[in-house]
N, C-alpha and C positions, 0 to 999 in steps of 0.2 A: 893645705890648701886644697887636699882632694878632701876632707870631712867639711869644711866651709862649705864647697860645694855642693856639696851634698846636703846639708843644713839647709842652704839656699834654696835648692829646689824640691826640698820639702817644706820649708817655707811657702814657697809659691804657690803649691798646692790647698794651702787651707784657705778656709773659706773666708771670704773677703779681702783675700787679694787677688790681683789680676797683672799681667803683663801689660806694659803701657802698649795705645793704639799705634800699630805701624801708620805712617804717614800715608795718605791718599787722596782722591778728590776732595775737592770743596763740599762739604757736608750741606750746603742747602741745595737742593736740587736745582740745576738749571742755571748755575751762579755763572760757568762759564759761558753758557748762550748770552745770558745777561748783557755780561762784560762785550762780547760779541758785537750787541746789539747798539750798546751804549757808545762804543767806538763809531759806528756807523751812523750816529746822531741823533738815536733817540734816548729821550729823559728815562730816568728809572720807573715811572710811574708807566711810559708808554711801551717799554720794554717787559714790563711786568703783564700786560694787558696782551701784548703779543705772546709771550710763554702760555698763556691761559687757551690761549685758541688750538685746539688738536693736540694737547699735550703730548702727546704718543709720537707725533710726527718727530723724526729725526730734524736736527737743529739745522743740517745742511739747507734743506728746503723752506726753513723760515727765513732764515739769514738771506737765500738767492733770493726767493718772492720779495723780502723788503728793501733788497738791495734794488731789484729790476725797476720798482716805485718810485725807488727815489731818484734813477736815473731819466724815468720819464719826468722828472721835475717837481714832483710831489713833493710837501714837507713832510717831516717825521710825522706830526699829526693827523695830515691826511692820509697818508699811508698806512697807519694805526687804524684809522676809521674804515679803510677801504678794505682791510683785510677782515677786519673784524663784522662787516656787514658780508661779504663774500668771502667766509673760510675757507671755501674750496679751491680757490688760487692758491693757496700754498702748496697744493699738492700738483699743481700743472709743472711740466718739464721747464726748466729755465730758459731752455731755446725756444720755445713753445710763444711763452712772453715777450720774448724779445722781436720774434718773428710776427706776431701780432700787431706789435706797438710801430712795426716799421709797416706795416699792410695799413695802419690807420692814418701813419704820416702820409702815406702815398695817397691817402684819399682828400689829403689838403687839412687834415688835424694834426697840426706841430703848435709846439710850444703850451702858453695858456689853455688854446682848444683841445688839445690832446688830453691835458688832463683835466679838464671841467668834463669832459665825454667822458672817460673812463670813470672819473669820480662820480659821475650821475647812475652811469650803467656798468658794471665791472663784469655783466654777465657778456662784454664784450669779445673777454678774451677768451669764451668759451663757443663763442658761433664760429662755426667752419668757414674757411677763408671763399671758398664758392658762395656760399647764402652773402657774405656782403659783398660780394662783385656782383650778385645778381641783385641786390636791393641797389645797389649805387645805378647798375645799368637802368633799372624801371625810373628811377628817378630822374636819372639824365635824360633817358632819349623818351621815357613815353609820357612821366610829367614834366619834360622841358625845362625843368630847373638850370641854372647857368652854375659855372662852377663854383662864382663865389655864394650864388645861393645856396648850392647844396652844402659847403662849409658850414654855413651859418644853421642849415637844418638839422646835421649830424651833430654840431656841438651842443644845441640848445636842446635837441630830440634826437638823443642817440637810438633810442629804443626803436626807430623807425628798421635798426639794420634790424633788428628782431624779429619785427611783424610780418605776419604770411602776407604775400607780396599781393593775391588778389584783396584782401582787407586795406593795403594799404593805398594800390591803385583806385579803388572805389569809393574810398573816403576823398582822392584829390579829386574825381569826376564829378563827385558830388557838389565839391565846393566851386570848383571851376563851372560845369555847366548849369549845374540848378540853382546855386546860390550869384553866378556871375564873378566868381573872385579872380583875381589875377593872380600868379605867382610870386611877383613883389609882395602882396598882402598877405599871403599866405605865409611864407616866411617869418613877417613882422607880426604878424598875428599867433605864430607859433602852435600851425594849424593841428599838426599831428601830437601833440602833448594832449588835445583832449579826445576821449572816445567818440567813437563815429557816433555811436547810439545817443550821447548827450550833445553833440553837436547835433545832429537831427532833429530832437525833440526841441532843443532851442530855435530854432530855424524856423521849422514849420507853426511853432507857436506865433511867433511875433508874423510869421506868413498871414495866420487865420485870423488875426487880430488886427490885419490892414496896415501892418508895420513894416513890412519886406515886400520886395517884389520883384521876380527873377527880370535881370534887365535883358531887352531885346533890344538887339546890334548896340549893344551899351549904356541904352537910356531905358531910365525907368520914371513913371510919374511921380514914385513916390522918394525921399533922402532916405535910403537906405542906412541904419547902424551900419558901421564900422565891423570887419568880422574880427577885428582885434578885441574890441567891447563886448561882441557877445561871446565870444570865447573866454575872455581874462577876466570879468567881471564875475566875483563870483554870485553864486546862485540872487541870495537876496538883495544884492544890488541891479543885478541883471533885472528881476524881476521889477522892483522899484524905478530905476532908471531907464531902462530900454521897453519893456514889456506892457507897463501899468499896469500889474495885475499883483493878485496876492499867492503867497505861497499855496494855499487851498486850493485856487483856482488851476493854477500850474500841476497840481497832483490829478486833479480831475483828467486836465487835459491828457496827462500820460498815459494813465489808465484808458480812457479811451483809445488813445492813438495804437497803444499795444493790440487792445480789442478787434481794431481795425486792420493792422497788421497779422494778427492770427485769422480773423475770415479772408483776407486774400489769400494765405497759405492755403487754405482749406479749399476755394475756389479754383486753387492752380494745382491742388492735387487731384480734385475733380474731375478737372479737362484734361489733365494727364493721362487719367484712368478711362476718360469716353474716347481720347486721340487711341489710347489702344486697342481699345475693342473695335473702333474704326478700322484700324488696319489688320485687324484680325476677321472683320467681316468681308473686307477686301479683298481679302487673300482667300479664303472663302467661296466667295463670290468667283473669284478667279478660276480657281481647280473647279469650281462646280461647270462653269462654261467650257472649262477645256475637256473636262470628261463626257460633256454632252455633244461636243464636237467627234469625239473619237467614236 
């Protein structure tokens, strides 16, 4: 028997011979994680897409992030698409995702509203809490949106929570004072979805063509187009149906308006410099008179 054992050992050392592989983990990389994702409700194809995101990341992070998004009410497809658009969410602590979801719910974004808001703007999970709270105070206390209007603004345009507060307030003031639009119409038109520069271009273009008038005590001599039409129509339709102008005319107008703005900025800089020199002259005259009295 000993001789047979030696012969067997010698045979195993010959070329072409190998010991059987020991049992081990699944040979396919990530198959255990894929199975966990499948158990959560993701399809095989969705699990494959999730595994392709930041492949060096530990499975616990991926599974925890996916689970939190499912708990928000997102479908497996919506959760996978959201993580593909914003893979940085995979690295956020689970507690941070949970806390931010609760904060958004306290702002009135619950159920479907919350799902739509985070789907449109996954960056909401990264914004500091104080910044969120400050934006909400601005919209409620300075822009005077009602609680219901605020909920609709946050659902349809959640990026307002990411905007610089000065820019956000300026856009509101322009629509309210310059265009004479009230909060209800702003919400219906989704004011904050359009960049301020384009809002201003369209409004002034209509104004200079005699098609828009700033209301005085709520009254105008002309029938102004609705803000919703000004903002939501594609540029081609805006020009054809509201401005009655050609794309070439609009392009020329925008260039001229930009030049006007540059000239105004230059004038303002010159005035600031002149004011600074005037202050220096006043200080010099004051010092001279003081010296003379002495």
